[in-house]
C-alpha positions in Angstrom: 18.6 -53.9 -43.8 19.9 -56.7 -46.3 19.3 -60.8 -46.2 20.9 -63.8 -46.3 18.9 -66.5 -47.4 20.0 -70.2 -47.4 17.8 -73.0 -48.0 14.4 -71.8 -46.3 16.5 -69.5 -43.8 16.0 -65.7 -44.2 18.2 -64.3 -42.0 17.9 -60.0 -42.0 21.5 -58.3 -42.0 22.6 -54.8 -42.1 24.4 -54.2 -45.3 28.0 -53.2 -43.7 27.9 -56.5 -41.7 26.6 -58.6 -44.4 29.3 -57.4 -47.0 32.0 -58.5 -44.5 30.2 -61.8 -43.8 29.7 -62.5 -47.4 33.4 -62.2 -48.3 34.1 -64.9 -45.0 31.5 -67.2 -46.0 32.9 -67.4 -50.0 36.3 -67.9 -48.9 35.1 -71.1 -46.8 32.6 -72.2 -49.0 35.2 -71.8 -52.3 37.6 -73.8 -50.3 34.8 -76.7 -50.3 34.3 -76.2 -46.4 31.2 -76.4 -44.5 31.0 -75.0 -41.2 28.4 -73.3 -38.7 27.1 -69.7 -39.0 25.8 -68.4 -35.6 24.2 -65.0 -34.0 22.1 -63.5 -31.6 18.2 -63.3 -32.4 16.8 -59.3 -32.4 14.3 -59.3 -29.9 11.4 -59.8 -32.4 12.8 -62.8 -33.2 12.8 -64.1 -29.8 15.9 -62.9 -28.3 17.7 -66.2 -28.6 20.6 -67.7 -30.4 20.3 -69.5 -33.9 22.7 -71.1 -36.2 23.1 -72.8 -39.7 25.4 -75.2 -41.0 26.4 -74.2 -44.2 27.6 -76.5 -46.8 28.9 -75.7 -50.2 26.1 -77.9 -52.2 22.9 -75.6 -50.8 22.5 -72.1 -52.7 23.3 -69.0 -50.9 21.4 -65.7 -51.6 22.9 -62.4 -50.1 20.6 -60.0 -50.8 21.4 -56.1 -49.9 18.9 -53.0 -49.6 21.6 -50.4 -50.3 22.6 -49.6 -53.8 26.5 -49.3 -53.2 29.6 -51.6 -52.1 30.6 -51.1 -48.4 34.2 -50.3 -47.2 35.6 -53.3 -45.9 37.1 -53.5 -42.6 40.4 -55.4 -42.6 40.8 -56.0 -38.7 37.0 -56.9 -38.9 37.4 -59.7 -42.2 40.6 -61.4 -40.2 38.1 -61.5 -36.7 35.2 -63.1 -38.8 37.7 -65.5 -40.4 39.5 -66.7 -37.5 35.8 -67.3 -35.7 35.0 -69.3 -38.8 38.2 -71.3 -38.6 37.6 -72.5 -34.9 35.8 -74.9 -33.7 32.6 -72.7 -32.6 32.2 -71.6 -36.2 31.5 -68.1 -37.4 29.8 -66.0 -34.9 28.4 -62.9 -36.3 30.3 -60.0 -34.0 29.9 -56.2 -34.3 32.8 -53.7 -36.1 32.9 -52.3 -32.7 34.5 -55.9 -31.3 36.9 -55.9 -33.7 38.0 -52.4 -33.4 41.9 -52.6 -34.0 44.5 -52.5 -31.3 45.9 -48.6 -30.8 48.8 -48.3 -33.1 52.3 -49.3 -31.1 54.5 -45.8 -30.3 57.5 -46.3 -32.0 60.5 -46.8 -30.1 63.2 -44.1 -30.1 66.1 -44.5 -32.5 69.1 -45.7 -30.1 72.3 -44.5 -30.4 75.4 -46.8 -29.6 79.0 -46.0 -29.1 81.1 -49.1 -29.8 85.2 -49.2 -29.5 86.8 -50.6 -32.2 90.1 -51.0 -31.9 91.7 -47.1 -30.9 88.9 -45.2 -33.1 85.4 -45.1 -31.9 82.4 -45.4 -34.0 79.2 -44.3 -33.5 75.9 -46.7 -34.9 72.5 -45.8 -35.1 70.2 -48.9 -34.7 66.8 -48.6 -35.0 64.1 -50.1 -32.6 62.2 -52.6 -34.0 
């Protein structure tokens, strides 16, 4: 279990989630943007919700308990980034909430027969 320390607030977050949050948070702060970070508290912390206002001027510390970097999930990062750019701010969601949509089934190739003057041409059209 890692942690995010901001001013006098310490939030315990699992390492994998923290790695994804770090990337999104650092992107926002690097651009000089302040924003709200919100999460659901654990039962030990009272089962409520908490939020902090993140500002580039206040030091932020990410502490990981594991010794290796997590493999990042691009869809999860995109979902967290979209949340961070919204009016409600960055809401910590689990990776399962960000599962990518199933891939689209490719359409079969379509063959079209076109008449040009007196000859017949076969044209292969790839569906997109």
